[in-house]
C-alpha positions in Angstrom: -13.0 29.6 67.2 -15.7 31.3 65.1 -14.1 33.4 62.4 -14.9 37.1 62.1 -18.1 37.7 60.3 -18.0 39.3 56.9 -18.4 43.0 56.6 -22.0 44.1 56.3 -22.6 45.5 52.8 -25.6 47.4 54.0 -23.7 49.4 56.6 -23.6 52.3 54.1 -27.0 52.9 52.6 -26.9 52.8 48.7 -28.4 55.7 46.9 -29.6 53.8 43.8 -30.1 50.2 42.9 -27.9 50.6 39.9 -24.9 51.3 42.2 -25.8 48.1 44.1 -26.1 46.1 41.0 -22.7 47.3 39.8 -21.2 46.1 43.1 -22.8 42.7 42.9 -19.7 40.8 41.6 -17.7 42.3 44.5 -20.4 41.2 46.9 -20.4 37.7 45.6 -16.6 37.6 46.0 -16.9 38.8 49.6 -19.5 36.3 50.6 -17.7 33.2 49.2 -13.9 33.5 49.6 -13.3 29.9 50.5 -14.1 27.6 47.6 -15.8 29.6 44.8 -16.2 33.0 43.4 -19.9 33.9 43.0 -23.1 32.6 44.4 -24.1 29.1 45.2 -27.6 29.3 43.8 -28.9 26.8 41.4 -29.1 27.6 37.7 -32.2 29.0 36.1 -34.8 26.5 35.0 -35.8 27.7 31.6 -39.2 26.6 30.3 -39.6 25.4 26.8 -43.1 27.2 26.6 -42.7 30.7 25.2 -43.8 33.4 27.8 -47.1 35.2 27.4 -46.9 38.7 26.0 -46.6 41.4 28.6 -49.3 44.1 28.6 -48.6 47.8 29.1 -50.4 47.6 32.4 -48.2 44.8 33.7 -45.1 46.7 32.6 -46.1 49.9 34.4 -47.0 47.8 37.6 -43.7 46.0 37.4 -41.8 49.4 37.1 -43.8 50.8 40.0 -42.9 47.8 42.2 -39.3 47.9 41.1 -38.8 51.6 42.1 -40.7 50.9 45.3 -38.2 48.2 46.0 -35.3 50.6 45.3 -36.8 53.0 47.8 -37.1 50.3 50.5 -33.6 49.1 49.7 -32.2 52.6 50.4 -33.9 52.4 53.8 -32.2 49.0 54.4 -35.6 47.3 54.6 -34.4 44.1 52.9 -37.5 41.8 53.4 -39.9 44.5 52.1 -37.6 45.3 49.2 -37.4 41.5 48.4 -41.2 41.4 48.2 -41.4 44.3 45.8 -38.6 43.0 43.5 -40.3 39.5 43.5 -43.5 41.2 42.5 -41.8 43.1 39.7 -40.1 39.9 38.5 -43.4 38.0 38.5 -45.1 40.7 36.4 -42.3 41.0 33.9 -39.8 38.0 34.2 -38.0 39.0 31.0 -36.5 42.2 32.4 -32.9 41.6 33.5 -33.0 44.5 36.0 -35.5 42.7 38.1 -33.3 39.6 38.0 -30.3 41.5 39.3 -32.4 43.2 41.9 -33.7 39.8 43.2 -30.2 38.3 43.3 -28.8 41.4 45.0 -31.5 41.4 47.7 -31.0 37.7 48.3 -27.3 38.1 48.9 -27.8 41.1 51.1 -30.3 39.2 53.3 -28.0 36.1 53.5 -24.9 38.3 54.3 -26.9 40.2 56.9 -28.1 37.0 58.6 -24.6 35.5 58.6 -23.2 38.7 60.2 -25.9 38.7 62.9 -25.1 35.0 63.6 -21.4 35.8 64.0 -22.2 38.7 66.3 -24.5 36.5 68.4 -22.0 33.8 68.7 -19.3 36.3 69.9 -21.7 37.5 72.5 -22.2 34.0 73.8 -25.7 33.2 72.3 -25.1 30.0 70.2 -28.8 29.2 69.9 -29.6 32.6 68.5 -26.7 32.3 66.1 -27.9 28.9 64.9 -31.4 30.5 64.3 -29.9 33.2 62.0 -27.9 30.7 60.1 -30.9 28.4 59.6 -32.8 31.3 58.1 -29.9 32.0 55.8 -29.8 28.4 54.8 -33.5 28.6 53.9 -32.8 31.6 51.6 -29.7 30.1 50.0 -29.1 26.4 50.9 -25.9 26.2 48.7 -24.2 29.3 49.9 -20.6 28.5 50.9 -20.5 30.9 53.9 -23.8 29.4 55.3 -22.7 25.8 55.0 -19.3 26.6 56.6 -21.0 28.2 59.7 -24.1 26.0 60.0 -24.0 22.6 61.6 -26.9 21.4 59.4 -29.5 22.2 62.1 -33.2 22.0 61.6 -35.0 24.7 59.6 -37.2 26.7 61.9 -40.9 25.9 61.5 -43.3 28.6 60.3 -40.5 30.3 58.2 -41.4 30.7 54.5 -38.8 32.1 52.2 -39.9 34.9 49.9 -38.0 33.5 46.9 -36.9 29.9 46.5 -33.2 29.7 45.7 -33.8 27.0 43.1 -35.8 29.4 41.0 -33.3 32.3 41.3 -32.4 33.6 37.8 -28.7 33.6 36.9 -26.7 36.8 36.4 -26.7 38.3 33.0 -24.0 40.2 31.2 -23.7 44.0 30.6 -26.9 45.7 29.5 -27.1 46.8 25.9 -29.4 49.8 25.1 -31.5 49.2 22.0 -32.9 52.5 20.6 -34.7 52.4 17.3 -32.7 53.4 14.2 -34.9 56.2 13.0 -33.7 59.7 12.2 -35.5 62.6 13.9 -35.8 66.3 13.6 -35.8 68.5 16.7 -36.6 72.1 17.4 -37.0 72.3 21.2 -36.6 75.1 23.7 -37.4 74.1 27.3 -35.9 72.7 30.5 -33.1 70.1 30.1 -35.3 67.3 31.6 -38.2 68.0 29.3 -36.0 68.3 26.2 -34.1 65.1 27.1 -37.4 63.2 27.8 -38.8 64.3 24.4 -35.6 63.4 22.5 -35.0 59.9 23.9 -38.7 59.0 23.8 -38.7 59.5 20.1 -36.2 56.7 19.9 -38.2 54.4 22.1 -36.1 55.0 25.3 -37.6 55.8 28.7 -35.5 58.2 30.9 -35.3 58.2 34.7 -33.7 61.3 36.2 -31.4 61.3 39.2 -31.8 63.9 41.9 -28.5 65.5 40.8 -30.0 66.8 37.5 -30.9 70.4 38.1 -33.1 72.8 36.0 -31.4 74.3 32.9 -32.9 76.1 30.0 -31.6 74.7 26.7 -32.4 75.2 23.0 -32.0 72.1 20.9 -32.2 72.2 17.1 -31.2 69.2 14.9 -32.4 67.7 11.6 -32.3 64.1 10.4 -30.2 62.8 13.3 -29.9 59.3 14.7 -29.8 58.4 18.4 -26.0 58.0 18.5 -25.6 61.6 17.5 -28.5 63.5 19.0 -28.3 62.2 22.6 -24.5 62.6 23.1 -24.8 66.2 21.9 -27.7 66.9 24.3 -25.8 65.2 27.2 -22.8 67.3 26.5 -24.9 70.5 26.5 -26.3 69.7 30.0 -23.1 68.0 31.2 -25.0 64.8 31.9 -24.4 61.1 31.4 -26.6 58.1 31.2 -26.5 54.5 32.4 -28.8 51.9 30.8 -31.3 50.2 33.2 -32.5 47.8 30.6 -32.6 47.7 26.8 -35.2 50.5 26.7 -34.6 52.5 29.9 -31.8 54.8 31.0 -31.0 56.8 34.2 -29.8 60.3 33.7 -27.4 62.0 36.2 -25.0 65.0 36.5 -21.7 64.1 35.0 -19.4 64.1 38.0 -16.9 61.6 39.4 -19.1 60.9 42.4 -22.1 60.2 40.3 -20.2 58.0 37.9 -18.7 56.0 40.8 -22.2 55.6 42.3 -24.2 54.8 39.1 -21.9 53.4 36.4 -21.7 49.6 36.2 -18.3 48.2 36.7 -17.1 45.3 34.6 -14.2 43.2 35.6 -11.9 41.8 32.9 -8.8 39.6 33.1 -6.2 40.3 30.3 -3.6 37.6 29.7 -0.2 39.1 28.8 2.4 36.6 27.6 6.1 36.8 28.0 6.4 40.1 29.8 8.9 40.8 32.6 7.9 42.2 36.0 9.1 45.7 34.9 7.1 45.5 31.7 4.0 44.4 33.6 4.4 47.4 35.9 4.9 49.8 32.9 1.8 48.4 31.2 -0.4 48.8 34.3 0.8 52.4 34.7 -0.1 53.1 31.1 -3.6 51.7 31.7 -4.0 53.8 34.9 -2.7 57.1 33.4 -4.3 57.0 30.0 -7.8 55.7 31.0 -7.8 57.2 34.6 -8.5 53.8 36.2 -8.1 53.2 39.9 -8.7 49.4 40.1 -5.9 47.8 38.1 -4.0 44.8 39.5 -1.0 43.2 37.8 -0.5 39.6 38.7 3.2 38.9 37.8 3.0 35.2 38.8 0.2 34.4 36.3 1.0 37.0 33.7 -2.5 38.6 33.9 -3.8 42.1 34.3 -7.1 42.4 36.2 -9.0 45.6 35.4 -12.4 46.9 36.7 -14.0 49.8 34.8 -17.1 50.7 32.8 -17.8 48.8 29.6 -17.0 51.8 27.3 -13.6 52.3 29.0 -12.8 48.6 28.8 -13.5 48.5 25.0 -11.2 51.4 24.4 -8.5 49.9 26.6 -8.7 46.6 24.7 -8.1 48.3 21.4 -5.1 50.1 22.9 -3.6 47.0 24.5 -4.1 44.9 21.4 -1.3 46.7 19.7 0.9 46.9 22.8 0.9 43.2 23.8 0.7 41.7 20.3 4.2 40.3 20.8 7.4 42.1 19.8 9.8 41.3 17.1 12.7 38.9 17.6 16.1 39.0 16.0 18.6 36.2 15.4 22.0 37.8 15.7 24.8 35.8 13.9 28.3 36.9 15.1 31.7 35.7 13.9 34.6 37.0 15.9 38.1 36.6 14.5 41.2 37.3 16.6 44.3 37.5 14.3 47.8 37.6 15.7 50.9 37.9 13.4 54.6 37.8 14.2 57.4 38.2 11.6 61.2 38.3 12.3 63.8 38.6 9.5 67.7 38.6 9.8 69.7 39.4 6.6 73.3 40.5 6.2 77.0 39.7 7.0 78.6 39.9 10.4 82.2 41.3 9.8 85.0 41.6 12.4 84.6 44.9 14.3 88.0 44.7 16.2 91.6 44.3 14.7 94.8 43.9 16.7 98.6 43.7 15.8 101.5 42.2 17.7 105.3 41.5 17.2 105.9 37.9 16.4 109.4 37.7 17.8 108.3 39.3 21.1 105.3 37.0 21.6 107.4 33.9 20.7 110.1 35.0 23.2 107.5 35.4 25.9 106.0 32.0 25.1 109.4 30.2 25.3 110.3 31.9 28.5 107.0 30.9 30.1 107.5 27.3 29.1 111.3 26.8 29.5 111.0 23.3 31.0 109.0 22.1 28.0 111.5 23.7 25.6 114.4 21.8 27.3 112.5 18.5 27.1 111.8 19.1 23.4 115.5 19.8 22.7 116.7 16.7 24.7 114.2 14.5 22.9 115.3 15.7 19.5 112.1 17.3 18.5 113.7 20.7 18.1 117.4 21.1 17.1 119.5 23.0 19.6 120.1 26.7 18.8 116.7 27.2 17.1 115.1 30.6 17.2 112.3 31.6 19.6 109.8 31.5 16.7 110.8 28.0 15.8 110.6 26.8 19.4 107.2 28.4 19.9 105.7 26.9 16.8 107.1 23.5 17.8 105.4 23.7 21.2 102.1 24.8 19.7 102.3 22.0 17.0 102.9 19.3 19.6 99.9 20.4 21.6 101.8 21.0 24.7 101.1 24.7 24.7 98.0 26.6 23.5 98.0 30.3 22.4 94.8 32.3 22.2 96.6 35.0 20.3 97.8 32.7 17.6 94.3 31.2 17.2 92.8 34.6 16.5 95.6 35.6 14.0 94.4 36.0 10.4 97.8 36.9 8.8 101.3 38.2 9.1 103.3 40.8 7.3 106.9 42.0 7.5 110.0 39.8 8.2 112.8 39.3 10.7 112.5 41.3 13.9 109.7 43.3 12.3 107.4 40.4 11.6 103.9 41.4 12.7 100.7 39.4 13.2 97.1 40.6 12.7 94.2 39.4 15.0 90.4 39.8 15.0 87.7 39.4 17.6 85.4 37.2 15.5 85.1 35.2 12.4 83.0 36.7 9.6 79.6 35.2 9.2 76.7 35.5 6.7 73.0 35.3 7.8 69.8 34.8 5.8 66.8 33.8 8.0 63.0 34.4 8.3 60.7 33.5 11.2 56.9 34.1 10.8 53.8 33.0 12.7 50.1 33.6 12.1 47.4 32.7 14.7 43.7 32.9 14.0 40.9 32.3 16.6 37.3 32.0 15.6 34.2 32.5 17.9 30.9 31.7 16.2 28.0 33.1 18.3 24.3 33.0 17.6 21.9 34.9 19.9 18.1 35.1 19.6 17.0 38.4 21.3 13.7 40.1 21.7 13.1 43.6 20.3 14.6 46.2 22.7 15.8 43.5 25.1 19.4 43.0 26.2 21.2 39.7 25.9 24.7 38.9 27.4 27.0 36.2 26.2 30.1 35.1 28.1 32.7 32.5 27.2 36.0 32.0 29.1 37.1 31.4 32.6 36.7 33.1 36.0 40.2 33.8 37.3 40.7 34.4 41.0 42.8 37.4 41.9 44.0 38.1 45.4 43.3 41.7 46.1 44.3 41.9 49.8 45.1 39.7 52.8 44.8 40.1 56.5 46.2 38.1 59.3 45.0 37.3 62.8 46.0 35.3 65.8 48.0 35.7 69.0 50.8 38.2 68.7 54.3 37.5 70.1 53.9 40.0 72.8 50.6 38.4 74.0 52.2 35.0 73.9 55.2 36.2 75.9 52.8 37.7 78.5 50.8 34.5 78.8 53.9 32.3 79.1 53.6 30.0 82.0 49.9 30.7 82.5 47.7 27.6 82.5 44.0 27.0 82.8 43.1 23.5 84.2 46.6 22.4 83.1 46.3 23.8 79.5 48.4 26.7 78.3 46.4 29.9 78.1 48.2 31.0 74.9 47.1 27.8 73.1 43.5 28.2 74.2 43.5 31.8 72.9 44.9 30.7 69.6 42.2 28.1 69.2 39.5 30.6 70.0 40.9 32.9 67.3 40.7 30.2 64.7 44.4 29.6 64.2 47.9 30.1 65.4 50.0 33.2 65.2 50.4 34.6 61.7 47.2 33.1 60.2 46.6 34.8 56.8 43.2 35.1 55.1 43.1 36.3 51.5 40.5 38.5 49.9 39.8 37.0 46.4 38.0 38.7 43.5 37.0 36.7 40.4 37.5 38.3 37.0 35.9 37.0 33.8 38.7 36.2 31.4 37.6 35.7 27.8 34.8 37.3 25.7 31.8 39.2 27.2 29.3 40.3 24.5 26.2 42.4 25.3 23.8 43.2 22.5 20.5 45.2 22.4 18.7 45.1 19.0 15.9 47.5 18.0 13.8 46.6 15.0 12.8 49.6 13.0 9.7 50.0 10.8 11.9 50.0 7.7 13.1 46.4 8.6 16.5 47.7 9.6 18.0 46.6 12.9 19.9 49.0 15.1 22.2 47.1 17.5 23.8 48.5 20.5 26.9 46.4 20.8 29.3 46.1 23.9 32.2 43.7 23.4 34.9 43.2 26.0 37.9 40.8 25.9 40.1 40.3 28.9 43.2 38.2 29.3 46.3 37.8 31.4 49.4 39.7 30.2 51.9 37.7 32.3 53.1 40.7 34.4 52.4 41.3 38.0 52.4 44.3 40.3 52.6 43.6 44.0 51.8 40.0 43.3 48.6 41.0 41.5 48.4 39.9 37.9 48.0 42.5 35.2 45.0 42.1 32.9 44.8 43.1 29.3 41.3 44.5 28.7 40.0 45.4 25.2 36.5 46.8 24.9 34.4 47.8 21.8 31.1 49.8 22.1 29.1 51.0 19.2 25.6 51.5 17.7 25.3 49.9 14.3 22.3 49.9 11.9 22.1 47.0 9.6 19.5 45.8 7.1 17.8 42.5 7.7 20.1 39.7 6.4 23.0 41.9 5.6 26.5 41.6 7.2 28.5 44.4 8.8 32.3 44.1 9.0 33.9 45.7 12.1 37.7 45.7 12.3 39.6 47.0 15.2 43.4 47.2 15.1 44.4 46.3 18.6 48.2 46.5 18.6 51.1 46.7 16.1 54.8 46.6 17.1 57.8 47.0 14.7 61.5 46.9 15.8 64.8 46.9 13.8 68.5 46.5 14.6 71.6 46.9 12.5 75.1 45.5 13.4 78.1 46.4 11.3 81.2 48.7 10.9 80.4 52.3 11.6 80.2 54.4 8.4 80.7 51.4 6.1 77.7 49.5 7.4 75.4 52.6 7.3 75.6 52.9 3.5 72.2 51.9 2.1 73.5 49.7 -0.6 75.9 47.8 1.6 73.6 47.1 4.6 72.8 43.6 3.3 76.4 42.9 2.4 78.6 44.6 5.0 76.1 44.7 8.0 73.6 42.4 9.8 70.0 43.8 9.8 67.3 42.3 12.1 63.6 43.4 11.8 60.6 42.3 13.9 56.9 43.0 13.2 54.0 42.0 15.6 50.3 42.8 15.0 47.0 41.8 16.6 43.7 42.5 15.0 40.0 41.9 15.9 37.5 41.3 13.1 33.8 41.1 13.8 31.2 39.9 11.3 27.6 40.7 12.4 24.5 39.6 10.6 21.0 40.2 12.0 18.0 38.1 10.9 14.4 39.2 11.9 12.8 35.8 12.7 9.6 37.3 14.1 7.9 40.4 13.0 5.3 42.5 14.7 2.7 44.6 13.0 4.2 47.2 10.7 1.3 49.7 11.3 2.8 53.0 12.3 -0.1 54.1 14.5 -2.8 52.3 16.3 -6.6 52.9 16.0 -8.1 56.2 16.9 -10.4 55.7 19.9 -13.2 58.1 20.8 -13.2 58.1 24.6 -14.9 60.5 27.0 -13.6 60.2 30.5 -15.7 61.6 33.3 -15.4 65.3 34.2 -13.4 66.3 37.3 -15.6 69.2 38.3 -19.1 69.5 39.4 
């Protein structure tokens, strides 16, 4: 199927040839989108013989033919315009304007023939389409669009091209106006056209006035002034602007946005921007659009380029501005040493004295012991261990000494006093002890981190584990009521309850947990900003998370510690940041009330236990500027005159 023909560039009649020449790169792009950008014409054959000097009569004839071609081009009479431009080129081949005019007319004719061929083919006239394409091939045999659509048919007889493609000159760069460097004196009072013609002619420049320039009476008085000062002043007085046609000719028009878009030549420039993110590329393109009022700016994030189309003066000012912006930012090597210090200290010093004292009657306790073990007493007497008629105290002591009877009361007795039936024993609840102990632990953890970060860019460092925490659960499956209702129901011999359970993905009571992962360990986020004084301001965000060992509703409790601060440090110097995370101190005293509370006797008559736990976080931070950008405070001052917004 024949592809759609390219849009016809001559559908909207151009007003001036300068506007068409300015759009020539875009036209070449449209006519060859497949393999190459630009025309397929052969390069210029440059003769080694120096050209003959051009007479004034030839120059005037060439200018007349050139402007006649412009008039014919406005009427869309391409063959006649081609003849006039070819005549101008023959008379004065060194003028680059005639070269561009020939190239432009050639591309217009080729594009028009290709469009007519596409239209004829769509209407069902293949022979007519081949005829149009054959004519286009005669004009430009190497044109990509023509070779794609033409089946290399024969060139129609009797058709003679106006300009052989092999002799078509190549496109030149932007035109540079070359006025003479003399200083002139002016004392003029006339119409703006007359004054401007007189002024520029003294510097060897020929003006051509656009129809938008209206009559205006001006008075122009200057002394000893070069072209670069006199003409801008006069243009500003008349609110005019100029576009060079060649090195010695300019076209003058009213300074409006419409006229600038119509007459000013647009140059396309590709700016390579290294190491910028998508957001930075967008910000840079917005800066170019807003400051220089450019409409055709395209940011290519994949290739890291910025394609801009604008007049040459605007591109020059833009390049000076962007040179300072994309010169590469500074980079900082951030050296961090993180110490986590945990200390635990436990001390126990003092004496544990008996705190309970009891008394009992020795005779009564011995009598109770003998009565409770009478059979053992009779055996001891019959075996001769104890003489008959011994007292209860003697019998009790003999039983205890033989090991046949044990008495807890006697084992806790510390002494006796009195005698006879008043003999009394003294008991205590514990044996006095003396304690002198110390338990101490010191834990230090070191994290040595090095980060290389760009100026005003954020970097995140994480070390640790991702711990799963079940936040919620939900269950699904067949309920007991549904199972009971489906009891006995079968489908093709299979229980309906079991089929329903399989469709739901599990049996009754299937539980699915909802899990959330938490970063346990250290999370460090730093954003450095390099100042003109070589100091580095760092926005630091440090977070430490760990498990505490406790749970609430089967969900573990996390201990989170976070430190956020802005610190300014000189290059190569170290800042010490200390954060006291926790400190616990506990003490306990055990002793006799009153006696153990005396300050001087606490270590002798009481037992004192103290515990001290502390946890500290120490951060040593040292920035090193490893790449510096320009230390110039301000960029260059650029004189830029953007087009006026009013008529």
